[in-house]
Each structure stands twice: as C-alpha cells, then as structure tokens.
C-alpha positions in Angstrom: -11.5 -20.6 222.5 -14.8 -20.7 221.2 -16.9 -18.4 218.5 -18.8 -16.9 221.0 -15.8 -16.4 223.3 -13.8 -14.8 220.4 -16.7 -12.2 220.3 -17.0 -11.5 223.5 -13.2 -10.3 223.6 -13.7 -8.2 220.4 -16.7 -6.8 221.8 -15.0 -5.7 225.4 -11.7 -5.1 223.6 -13.3 -2.1 221.0 -16.6 -0.8 223.5 -19.6 -2.6 221.9 -22.3 -4.1 223.4 -20.9 -3.8 227.0 -23.1 -4.5 229.7 -24.2 -3.7 233.4 -23.1 -0.7 235.2 -20.7 1.9 233.8 -17.7 2.5 236.1 -16.4 5.8 237.3 -18.2 9.4 236.9 -20.4 9.0 234.1 -19.7 13.1 232.9 -16.2 11.2 232.1 -17.1 8.6 230.2 -17.7 10.7 226.5 -14.2 12.5 227.2 -12.5 9.0 227.9 -14.2 7.9 224.7 -13.9 10.8 223.0 -9.8 10.6 224.2 -9.3 6.9 223.1 -10.0 7.6 219.9 -7.5 10.5 219.5 -4.7 8.3 221.1 -4.4 6.0 218.8 -1.1 4.8 217.4 -0.8 2.1 214.3 2.5 0.1 213.8 3.9 2.9 211.8 3.6 5.1 214.5 1.0 7.2 212.9 -1.9 8.6 215.0 -4.9 7.1 213.6 -8.1 9.0 214.1 -11.5 9.8 211.8 -10.0 13.0 211.2 -6.5 12.2 210.3 -8.2 9.2 208.2 -10.2 11.7 206.1 -7.0 13.3 205.7 -6.3 10.2 202.7 -7.8 11.1 199.2 -9.0 7.5 198.7 -10.5 7.3 202.4 -12.2 10.8 201.5 -13.4 10.0 198.6 -15.2 6.5 199.7 -16.7 8.3 202.6 -18.2 11.2 200.0 -19.2 9.1 197.3 -21.6 6.7 199.7 -22.8 9.1 201.5 -23.7 11.7 198.7 -24.6 9.2 197.1 -27.3 7.8 199.9 -28.5 11.4 200.6 -29.4 11.9 197.0 -31.5 9.1 196.4 -34.0 10.2 198.7 -36.3 8.0 200.8 -40.2 7.4 200.2 -43.1 6.1 202.5 -45.5 3.7 201.5 -48.6 1.8 202.5 -49.5 -1.9 201.9 -52.6 -2.4 199.6 -55.1 -5.1 200.3 -54.2 -6.8 196.7 -51.0 -6.9 197.1 -50.0 -3.8 195.7 -49.0 -0.1 197.5 -50.3 3.1 197.8 -48.0 6.0 197.9 -48.1 8.1 201.7 -46.6 11.1 201.1 -49.0 12.8 203.7 -48.0 10.3 205.8 -46.0 12.2 209.3 -42.9 9.8 208.3 -42.6 11.2 205.2 -41.9 15.2 206.1 -39.4 13.4 208.7 -37.1 11.3 206.4 -37.9 12.9 203.4 -38.5 16.7 203.3 -36.9 17.8 207.0 -35.8 15.7 209.6 -34.5 19.3 211.8 -34.6 22.5 211.5 -31.0 22.9 210.3 -30.5 20.5 208.2 -32.2 19.0 204.5 -32.9 15.2 204.3 -30.0 14.9 202.2 -27.8 16.7 204.6 -29.0 14.4 207.2 -28.6 11.0 205.8 -25.4 12.1 203.7 -24.0 12.9 207.4 -25.7 9.2 208.8 -24.0 7.3 206.3 -20.5 9.5 206.9 -20.7 8.6 210.6 -21.5 4.9 210.2 -18.4 4.8 207.8 -15.8 6.2 210.4 -17.2 5.3 213.7 -19.7 2.5 212.6 -22.4 4.3 214.1 -24.6 7.0 213.5 -26.5 9.0 216.3 -29.6 11.3 216.2 -32.0 12.6 219.4 -35.4 12.0 218.6 -38.1 14.7 219.6 -41.3 13.3 219.9 -45.1 14.7 219.9 -47.9 12.7 220.4 -46.6 9.4 220.1 -44.5 10.5 216.6 -40.8 11.4 215.9 -41.3 14.9 215.4 -37.1 15.7 215.0 -33.9 14.1 214.8 -31.1 15.7 215.9 -27.4 14.3 214.5 -25.0 13.7 217.4 -21.3 13.3 217.6 -20.9 10.2 217.4 -17.0 9.9 219.5 -19.2 11.9 222.3 -22.2 9.2 223.1 -22.2 6.1 224.1 -24.1 2.8 224.4 -24.0 0.9 227.5 -26.4 -1.4 229.7 -28.0 -0.5 232.7 -28.7 -3.0 235.8 -31.9 -3.9 234.1 -30.5 -4.9 231.0 -31.9 -2.1 229.1 -29.7 -0.5 226.5 -28.9 3.0 227.4 -27.1 6.1 225.5 -25.3 9.3 227.0 -23.7 11.6 225.2 -22.1 15.2 225.7 -24.1 17.9 224.1 -23.2 21.9 224.8 -21.3 20.5 227.2 -23.9 19.2 229.2 -23.5 14.7 229.9 -27.0 13.3 229.3 -28.5 10.3 229.3 -31.4 8.8 227.7 -33.0 5.0 226.9 -33.1 3.5 223.0 -36.6 5.2 222.7 -35.3 8.6 222.5 -31.9 7.8 220.6 -32.3 6.6 216.7 -29.3 4.4 215.9 -27.9 3.4 212.5 -25.4 0.7 212.9 -22.7 -0.7 211.3 -21.4 -3.9 210.6 -22.0 -5.7 214.2 -21.2 -9.0 215.8 -24.4 -9.0 217.8 -23.3 -6.0 220.1 -24.8 -2.8 221.1 -22.7 -0.4 218.7 -21.4 -1.0 215.3 -17.7 -1.6 215.0 -15.5 1.0 213.2 -13.8 1.1 210.1 -10.9 2.9 211.7 -10.3 1.2 214.7 -9.9 -2.2 212.4 -8.2 -0.8 209.6 -5.2 1.3 211.5 -2.5 -0.9 210.3 -4.1 0.0 207.3 -4.9 3.4 207.4 -1.8 4.1 209.2 0.7 2.9 206.7 -1.2 5.2 203.9 -0.6 8.3 206.4 3.3 7.0 207.1 3.5 7.4 203.2 1.8 10.3 202.9 3.8 12.0 205.4 7.3 10.2 203.7 6.0 11.8 200.8 5.5 14.7 201.7 8.8 15.3 203.9 11.2 14.1 200.8 9.5 17.2 198.5 9.7 19.8 201.4 13.1 18.8 201.6 13.6 18.9 197.5 14.1 15.7 197.0 17.2 15.7 199.0 18.5 12.7 201.2 19.7 12.9 205.1 23.4 11.7 205.7 26.6 11.8 206.9 29.8 13.7 206.4 33.0 11.7 205.8 36.1 13.3 206.8 39.6 12.2 205.9 41.4 9.4 208.5 43.4 11.8 209.4 41.3 14.7 210.1 39.3 15.3 212.9 36.6 18.2 213.8 36.0 19.7 217.1 32.2 20.9 218.4 32.7 24.1 216.9 33.1 22.8 213.4 30.1 20.5 213.5 28.0 23.0 214.4 29.3 25.4 211.3 28.3 22.3 209.2 25.6 21.6 210.6 24.6 25.3 209.6 25.8 25.2 206.5 24.1 22.4 205.4 20.6 23.6 207.0 21.0 26.9 204.8 20.7 25.0 201.6 17.7 22.1 202.5 14.3 22.9 201.0 12.8 23.1 197.8 14.0 26.9 197.5 17.5 26.0 197.6 17.1 22.8 195.4 20.3 22.8 192.1 22.5 25.2 195.3 26.6 23.9 195.0 27.4 23.0 198.5 31.0 23.9 199.0 32.4 21.5 200.5 36.6 21.0 202.3 39.0 19.2 201.2 38.6 15.3 201.9 35.0 15.9 202.9 32.9 13.0 201.3 28.5 12.8 201.9 27.3 9.7 203.1 23.7 9.3 202.0 21.2 7.7 205.3 17.9 7.3 203.3 16.7 5.2 200.5 15.2 7.0 197.8 11.4 6.6 197.1 12.2 4.5 194.2 14.0 1.6 196.5 11.5 2.0 199.0 8.7 1.7 195.8 6.9 4.4 198.0 4.6 5.7 194.8 4.1 1.7 193.9 2.9 1.7 198.0 1.0 4.3 198.1 -0.9 3.4 195.1 -1.5 -0.3 197.0 -2.9 1.4 200.1 -5.8 2.8 197.5 -7.2 -0.5 196.7 -6.6 -1.9 200.4 -8.9 1.6 201.8 -11.3 0.8 199.3 -11.6 -2.8 200.4 -12.2 -1.2 204.2 -15.4 1.1 203.1 -16.8 -0.9 200.7 -16.3 0.8 197.0 -15.0 -0.1 193.9 -11.4 1.9 193.6 -12.6 2.3 189.7 -15.3 4.3 191.2 -12.8 7.0 193.0 -11.0 7.1 189.4 -9.0 4.7 190.4 -8.2 2.2 187.5 -6.2 -1.0 188.6 -3.9 -2.8 186.5 -4.9 -3.3 183.3 -8.6 -2.3 183.8 -10.0 0.5 182.0 -11.9 3.9 182.7 -14.5 3.8 179.7 -16.5 1.1 178.5 -19.1 -1.3 179.2 -16.9 -3.0 182.2 -17.2 0.1 184.1 -21.2 0.1 183.6 -21.2 -3.6 185.1 -18.7 -2.1 187.8 -21.3 0.2 189.2 -24.2 -1.9 188.6 -22.0 -4.6 190.7 -20.8 -2.3 193.3 -25.0 -0.8 193.5 -26.0 -4.6 194.6 -23.7 -5.7 196.3 -22.9 -2.9 198.2 -25.4 0.3 198.1 -27.8 -2.2 198.2 -27.8 -3.7 201.4 -26.8 0.1 203.0 -30.2 1.0 201.9 -31.9 -2.0 203.4 -30.1 -1.0 206.6 -30.8 2.1 207.1 -35.0 1.8 205.9 -35.2 -1.4 208.3 -34.0 1.3 211.3 -36.2 3.5 210.4 -39.0 1.1 210.3 -37.8 -0.1 214.0 -37.2 3.1 215.5 -39.5 5.6 214.5 -43.0 3.4 213.6 -44.9 1.7 216.4 -45.6 -1.7 216.3 -49.0 -1.8 214.4 -48.1 0.9 211.6 -45.2 -0.9 210.8 -47.5 -4.0 209.8 -48.9 -1.6 206.8 -46.2 1.2 206.3 -42.8 0.8 205.7 -40.0 3.7 204.0 -37.9 3.0 201.1 -35.0 4.5 199.2 -35.7 5.2 195.8 -33.1 2.7 194.1 -34.5 4.4 190.6 -32.8 7.6 190.8 -29.6 6.3 190.2 -30.9 5.7 186.8 -31.6 9.6 187.0 -28.2 10.2 184.0 -28.8 7.2 182.3 -31.5 8.1 179.6 -31.0 5.0 177.3 -31.5 2.7 180.2 -34.5 4.8 181.3 -35.9 4.3 177.8 -35.1 0.7 177.5 -36.3 -0.2 181.2 -39.9 1.9 180.3 -40.4 0.6 176.7 -40.2 -3.0 178.5 -42.5 -2.1 181.0 -44.7 -0.6 178.8 -45.0 -3.5 176.3 -45.4 -6.1 179.2 -48.1 -4.5 181.4 -46.2 -3.5 184.4 -46.4 0.8 184.5 -48.4 3.0 182.7 -48.1 5.9 180.1 -49.4 8.1 183.1 -46.9 6.6 186.1 -43.9 6.7 183.8 -44.7 10.4 182.7 -44.8 11.2 186.5 -41.6 9.2 187.1 -39.6 12.0 184.7 -42.1 14.8 186.0 -44.1 14.9 183.2 -48.0 16.2 183.4 -50.3 13.8 183.1 -52.3 12.7 179.7 -56.1 12.1 178.8 -56.5 8.2 178.9 -52.7 7.4 180.0 -53.5 5.5 182.9 -54.2 2.1 181.5 -51.9 -0.7 181.4 -51.1 -2.3 177.8 -49.6 -5.1 176.2 -47.1 -5.3 173.2 -50.1 -7.1 171.2 -51.2 -3.8 169.0 -50.5 -2.4 172.5 -54.4 -2.7 173.4 -55.9 -2.4 177.4 -56.2 -5.7 178.9 -59.5 -5.6 179.5 -59.9 -5.8 175.9 -57.7 -9.2 175.8 -59.7 -12.0 174.3 -62.7 -9.3 173.5 -60.4 -8.7 169.5 -61.5 -11.1 166.8 -57.9 -13.0 166.4 -54.2 -11.4 166.3 -55.0 -10.9 162.1 -57.5 -8.6 163.4 -55.8 -6.7 165.4 -53.1 -5.9 162.9 -55.8 -5.3 160.4 -57.3 -2.6 162.7 -53.5 -1.3 162.9 -53.2 -1.2 159.6 -56.7 0.5 158.9 -55.7 3.1 162.0 -52.3 4.1 160.1 -54.0 4.6 156.7 -57.1 6.6 157.9 -59.7 4.5 156.5 -61.0 1.2 155.2 -58.5 -0.5 153.5 -61.0 -2.5 151.1 -62.5 1.1 149.6 -58.7 2.2 149.4 -57.7 -0.8 147.3 -60.9 -0.3 145.4 -60.2 3.9 144.7 -56.6 2.6 143.9 -57.5 0.6 141.7 -59.9 2.9 140.1 -57.4 5.8 139.6 -54.8 3.4 137.5 -57.1 2.0 135.2 -58.4 5.6 134.4 -54.8 6.9 134.0 -53.7 3.7 132.0 -56.9 3.4 130.4 -58.8 0.2 128.8 -56.4 -1.4 126.8 -53.4 -1.9 129.6 -56.4 -4.4 131.9 -57.3 -6.8 128.9 -60.3 -4.4 126.8 
C-alpha cells in the first residue's frame, strides 16, 4: 500500500476529508456522528469519549493548561509599514473581533480557550461567522461533535451542524474552522480517536483503583469447604448475604465468622501485584505525549527530575518554542486566511502576544529591556508602554551602549574619550578642570605653604 493509499484509508476510516455527497438523510448525520463518538470502546472495554477523557486528571490538566495559556496571551492586529516595520492597528475592525469580543456571550479569552480545547479533544474547533458589509462581525462557537465537514457534488467544502435542534448547512465562507493535526483532509484528527488505547487503559486503571477502595481494599474470591461437606443452594445464598454485609469501606476491619473447615481463596491480584500505582504514573506520561505537554508542567515529575531550578525553566522554554509557538502560528494563519480578504492579507495580519508569557518573570523582562535599550532596539517609551506606564518627555529615542547617546548623534561627538569625559562632567555637574583647580587650592590652604615646597 502506497503512502497516499494509506492516507486515503485513514481519512475514510476516521471521517476526515470526506468528499462527494453524503448518503442518507442529511439531518441524521450530526446525530450519527455524536453517537459514534460515545459508542467507541477500547481494548480494555472502556467507553472512550471526550467527556470520559476529561475525567482523567492528566488529560484535564493538559487541555486546561494549553487553552488557558493561549486564551490569556491576547491577539493583536498589525499593519506592515513601508520601511519594513509594522504599525499597531487597534482601530481595525478585526481587532475588536479577535481581541475584544468575538460574540455577545464570550470574552476573547473564553472564546480562544474554548477553540483550543475543542481542537485538542475533537481535532477541530468551529465557529459560525456572521458578516456585515463583507466583514465578519460575530464568531459563534459550535459543538464539534454535532458539526460535520463534507464535499458537495462540485467538490466545494460544506459544513453541516445542529444548532438548537435544527440542522443547517453552510458553505466554507460562513465557518471559521481551526484544525488540529491533519493528513491533508478537511478535518483535523482527534487525539481521543487515535489515543483510545492509552486513554482507555488509564480509565480502566482509575476504575480498578476506585473499585478497590470502594470495597475497603477487600478481595473477591471463593469460599472453600471441607472435602466431605456439600452446601445446598439455600446455604450458599445465606453465605453470600453474610459476606455482602461485610463489604465496603465502612466494614473495613470487621471480623467475619466462618464455619468449621471453611477457607477463603482470593481471586483477584492485589494492586501491588498488578503494579497499579506504577501503571497510573506511566499513563500520565503517555497522556502528556498525546496532548503535547511536558509532564512537569502539570505537576508530574518523571523519575530523577526535580520540580525546581533552571532545568524547569529550560523545560518551560522548550515547551513554548516547540509546542506552544506552532499552535499560535496555526491560530494566526487561520484567522488571517479565513477572516481577512485577499487584499487585506497583504498588509494586515494578526499576532498572538508571546511577550505576555514573560509577565510573571521580572528578571527576564529586565534583562530583555536592558539589552534592547543598550543596543538601539527599543525606546524607553516603548518599554514603559509595555509595562503600562505613562510616557515621559524625551523617552522616544533609540540609544546605544556607548554612553547611551541618541542614534542621530553618533559620529558627531569627538571620540569615545570625549564621550567618557562628557559623562563624567554630567556626573560631577561642572567643568572638570575647574573642579580640580578648586580642589588643589583648598588643599593648599588647609596644609600651608610648607607642604608644597615653599
């Protein structure tokens, strides 16, 4: 089987990138898709859905971390300038949509957090676009489990979704679609779909642990009687009733009286024998791999790893670079392609504020500002505005480390020595020669002529 044949079979199996007309009643498609999500079993016999996946602490932490971080960063809108720089376009209509209020019910942070969470769980985030005068004015999120992407007879991408009990079909121009990992199809691939084995085993381990504690750490088994004894059906029923009364956490430590020649034979292995705790720790690391989060970021340190020090700082930096930045680029390019017209895309572009991740690291911000200020990258005014401080007179000029002189004065000063001399004069507040002469006169007066060879 060739590469593209395998891709085609995978797409057909998981419902991604389907083309051609849909068979059956159109109104049944979202319902069938929703049912298919809830009826998939893994090899451990567990029902694995987005809801049961969120019941796993590791999965909940991974999804919440990524969605909260992206939602809190904020998205700006900028315009390319002729000199190769950019201009902040807070007055552009797109800014109000992606940074202020995408719809009447949500803040921008809530909207983007939800879109990222849907992308992680379903592989897709959907939002219905409402337009006015060729501009998108509202983005209304849709439930991914009742939204379907398909191709019509003209090979145009269409979206069918269920909203308030009504099935609607809209073209691609009316839908904002944030895709996850894709093999070139129309839909992103779901972590829950492909990671069902890992997620199912973790759900099964959690259930075994819960059942074990619910039973008061008591084991199931058989009751062995003497070789010459034979119990009647009524006697067996009575024994079951007796033992049922001693099951549960409240009955822990109670003594069950046994008849003569009765022996208990345990049936289940204890948690230590099945390495329950170790398997649950391993499940956390596997779930983190599926959701692109380093375990230490959700409070799980692998063996030999500390939770403090520079190693954690480098781990966080690596996650931002290798995992979070591609996600931000995906969102930015989706917004640019789907919300801006072809003409505006050449000049206007959105950008998520990566600098917001440094807000809690004052040392890193201070080092960055110092380097930018001493090398003519940022003005003092730009730094103050980033810190939400008011501008000061004369703070909007670039400086370099050579005595921090304005860039337009470089080359006009005599030399570096003169620059150092000027800095010293400014520090002392006057003419250095006059200050030296005054100091010598004061010394000659206090010490007397004899001390100076007179």
